[in-house]
C-alpha positions, -999 to 999 in steps of 0.1 A, spaced: -121 408 381 -155 425 386 -166 425 422 -198 441 434 -199 457 469 -227 466 493 -242 493 469 -232 481 434 -199 481 415 -175 510 422 -138 516 414 -111 540 405 -118 556 371 -95 540 345 -84 513 369 -112 489 377 -140 512 366 -134 511 329 -154 511 297 -146 474 293 -159 464 328 -190 486 325 -199 470 292 -192 435 305 -217 442 333 -242 455 307 -238 424 286 -243 402 318 -275 422 325 -287 416 289 -282 378 294 -302 380 326 -330 400 310 -332 375 281 -332 346 304 -361 361 324 -379 369 290 -385 405 301 -395 429 273 -396 461 294 -372 490 288 -343 497 312 -341 532 326 -306 547 328 -295 577 347 -262 593 358 -249 619 383 -225 648 380 -193 628 384 -165 629 358 -175 608 328 -208 596 343 -227 607 312 -202 589 290 -203 557 310 -241 558 308 -239 558 270 -213 530 270 -236 509 292 -267 517 270 -248 508 238 -247 472 249 -284 471 257 -291 485 222 -268 460 207 -288 433 223 -321 449 211 -332 459 246 -350 493 248 -338 520 272 -353 552 287 -324 576 293 -321 609 312 -303 635 292 -293 654 324 -278 643 357 -304 631 382 -303 619 418 -301 581 422 -336 579 438 -351 593 406 -342 562 387 -356 540 415 -388 560 414 -391 555 377 -386 517 379 -414 516 406 -438 541 389 -435 526 355 -434 490 367 -401 483 350 -378 454 358 -344 471 358 -328 505 362 -292 517 362 -276 547 378 -240 557 371 -227 570 404 -201 564 431 -223 582 456 -202 596 484 -168 581 473 -138 603 464 -138 623 431 -116 598 412 -141 570 417 -172 561 397 -196 532 398 -230 519 390 -260 506 409 -286 482 397 -323 488 406 -349 460 402 -386 457 401 -405 479 426 -376 504 427 -354 484 451 -317 478 452 -308 445 434 -308 417 459 -277 396 466 -288 367 444 -294 390 414 -261 408 419 -242 375 423 -256 362 391 -247 393 371 -213 394 387 -207 357 377 -217 362 341 -197 394 338 -165 375 347 -170 349 320 -157 350 284 -184 373 270 -190 386 235 -200 423 238 -226 435 213 -230 472 209 -250 498 189 -245 535 187 -268 562 201 -278 577 168 -290 544 154 -307 536 187 -327 569 185 -336 563 149 -348 528 155 -368 536 187 -345 515 209 -339 546 230 -362 574 243 -354 603 265 -371 606 298 -378 637 320 -401 629 350 -385 650 378 -418 669 384 -436 636 389 -409 624 413 -414 655 435 -452 653 432 -449 619 447 -429 633 477 -453 662 480 -481 637 487 -464 629 521 -463 665 532 -489 681 554 -508 710 539 -506 730 571 -468 728 570 -467 750 539 -475 780 560 -442 784 578 -413 807 588 -386 782 578 -352 796 567 -333 769 550 -297 766 537 -290 737 513 -255 724 509 -254 705 476 -217 696 481 -213 701 443 -235 670 437 -265 664 415 -291 677 440 -281 713 433 -302 712 401 -333 701 420 -332 716 455 -355 745 445 -384 719 443 -382 717 481 -384 754 484 -415 754 461 -430 725 481 -428 743 515 -428 779 504 -399 787 528 -394 822 542 -358 819 529 -341 792 509 -304 794 500 -284 769 479 -246 767 483 -218 746 467 -240 741 437 -214 745 409 -203 716 388 -169 707 402 -153 673 393 -132 675 425 -162 682 448 -145 712 463 -114 689 471 -133 669 497 -155 639 499 -191 646 487 -203 631 519 -223 648 546 -200 639 575 -195 659 607 -158 667 602 -165 679 566 -191 705 576 -174 728 601 -177 758 578 -213 749 570 -222 748 607 -209 784 612 -228 795 581 -261 781 595 -256 800 628 -243 832 612 -272 833 588 -297 826 615 -312 797 595 -337 773 609 -318 744 595 -289 734 573 -293 705 549 -262 687 535 -266 661 508 -241 637 492 -231 635 456 -260 614 442 -287 625 466 -294 596 488 -276 606 520 -285 635 543 -271 652 574 -287 682 591 -273 711 611 -298 725 636 -303 762 644 -275 760 671 -249 747 646 -251 711 659 -246 683 635 -272 655 633 -268 623 613 -295 598 603 -295 581 638 -314 611 651 -331 621 618 -347 586 616 -358 590 652 -374 624 645 -392 611 614 -405 580 632 -416 599 663 -434 626 642 -451 601 619 -464 579 648 -471 604 675 -483 634 655 -496 619 622 -510 587 637 -493 563 614 -486 528 627 -459 501 623 -425 489 633 -392 503 622 -361 487 606 -325 498 611 -291 484 600 -266 469 624 -246 501 628 -275 524 637 -280 538 672 -301 520 698 -322 551 702 -343 536 674 -350 505 696 -358 525 727 -381 549 707 -400 520 690 -406 503 723 -418 536 739 -443 540 711 -455 504 714 -437 490 684 -406 469 676 -373 477 660 -358 451 636 -320 449 629 -305 439 595 -270 439 579 -256 470 562 -271 476 528 -304 492 520 -316 461 502 -317 444 536 -337 473 551 -363 473 523 -366 435 524 -373 434 561 -397 464 558 -418 444 533 -416 412 555 -429 429 587 -449 457 570 -428 483 588 -436 520 587 -401 533 584 -366 519 576 -331 534 573 -294 533 579 -271 553 601 -251 564 570 -279 588 560 -310 575 543 -345 563 550 -378 554 534 -414 549 544 -440 523 536 -455 529 502 -426 550 490 -396 538 469 -379 510 488 -346 528 489 -329 558 507 -337 592 493 -324 625 508 -353 646 493 -378 623 510 -359 626 543 -358 664 539 -395 666 533 -403 647 564 -379 667 586 -391 700 573 -427 688 576 -421 680 613 -405 714 620 -432 734 602 -462 714 616 -450 714 652 -437 749 649 -406 740 669 -369 743 662 -352 710 653 -331 710 685 -363 711 706 -379 682 686 -347 661 691 -348 668 728 -385 658 729 -377 625 711 -348 617 735 -368 626 766 -398 605 754 -378 573 752 -352 580 779 -322 579 756 -289 587 772 -259 576 753 -228 585 733 -225 573 697 -191 573 678 -186 563 642 -151 562 627 -132 546 598 -96 539 589 -77 525 559 -60 492 567 -28 481 551 -32 444 559 -68 434 555 -63 397 557 -43 399 590 -71 421 604 -98 397 593 -80 368 609 -75 387 642 -112 397 643 -123 361 638 -103 349 668 -96 378 691 -113 408 706 -101 443 716 -93 448 753 -127 463 762 -134 478 796 -157 448 803 -165 415 787 -193 414 760 -222 392 768 -227 383 731 -206 384 698 -224 384 665 -206 378 632 -233 382 606 -219 414 592 -185 421 605 -182 416 643 -207 431 667 -200 430 705 -231 433 727 -226 444 763 -249 444 794 -274 473 793 -275 475 755 -241 490 748 -224 477 717 -194 479 693 -194 470 656 -162 465 636 -166 457 599 -150 463 565 -167 487 542 -185 471 512 -179 501 490 -144 513 498 -111 502 512 -118 510 549 -124 494 582 -154 510 600 -159 509 638 -190 521 655 -197 521 693 -224 533 716 -221 534 754 -241 551 782 -214 576 790 -188 596 770 -160 582 793 -170 546 785 -171 554 748 -137 570 748 -122 541 769 -135 514 745 -126 535 715 -90 534 727 -92 496 730 -104 494 693 -76 518 682 -49 497 700 -63 465 685 -61 481 650 -25 492 656 -16 457 667 -32 437 639 -41 462 611 -6 468 599 
């Protein structure tokens, strides 16, 4: 059974993520393309994961067998590159073979649609439905596809970075930035030097850039607990900033000059504050349901509004278009701006953060303090996840019961998991991941003591109903 999650189809290599399932999805896409009478080529890219290049060929073979042209990268590329190509060349579809930040033994694929956005729920549901029917798979080999013109190679990385460079201030290119880039053995290691070239940094160091199918025996995800050694390296090397990027290049976390970890809750805030206050840009901001309320407070202090959407960048980009928002993003580590590709992109995020640091000539810690002071943000944010052995039991419990919080929530929202809203803006979100077998719980309260107390209530609830 093929089942898409929040960000495409992912699964264990050789278990659910197989040649057969990948080609069934490809055949379903072909049927969709034929039904829509689209005659545009499909761009196909892949990351550094084990067998990603092979899966890309297997997917493409089905398109060729259905006489659909492709544009294929012959080297691993970040996911946003495929999205850029779909937008820049006005294509209808793009495919990237990646499992993003998932463990090394996973792989997956994401579908990009017109404009460079993630496929919407209706599109994904239709492809999923067709893929689970009795399909006849048509294929054609690469050699024949090349000879007959059904496939052409594509290499537009320079154009992709030129597009980002348009957003960077010319004055920021005269700076004293010392940057260390942690590629986490992902695909961005091949392209990080473009950022150095863009900013002309005083020093630019790339680490964990080797091809390693095990990703250094840890998740290729820029999470606080996975970057302890990196924090020390930033401080020891006296770097201005440390940048850590996930396996396919759409999630970013940053270590400031003091060795402090900052996720996208604060990076989005810095970007929005800088763009509105210092660059004079205008517009609301969009965040997902698990993102810090600092975004709301910041937007209000700047005279704009924050819009909340479910988890999944397709919801962020859709709302941005609806309200003509300036910026949108997710707490998990990605954002975009009006006029750029409607999807998260770590290189874009890096460019905006470095631009702010270089233009304002301030360390990142000072900019973050300025942002917090400007909107009066005082809060503690915690984000955790855990594997649950009895998902059905937990879902049933969440639908009827609540953890024993320190005080009663004033509102309970069940649009994406369960979100408890408390007086004063404090909140708790409990939801199952759409990309992996995990229960995620996020909470934000005015004080650390309140956060810890309510975190304990969630953990006790999970012990009672999650096993």
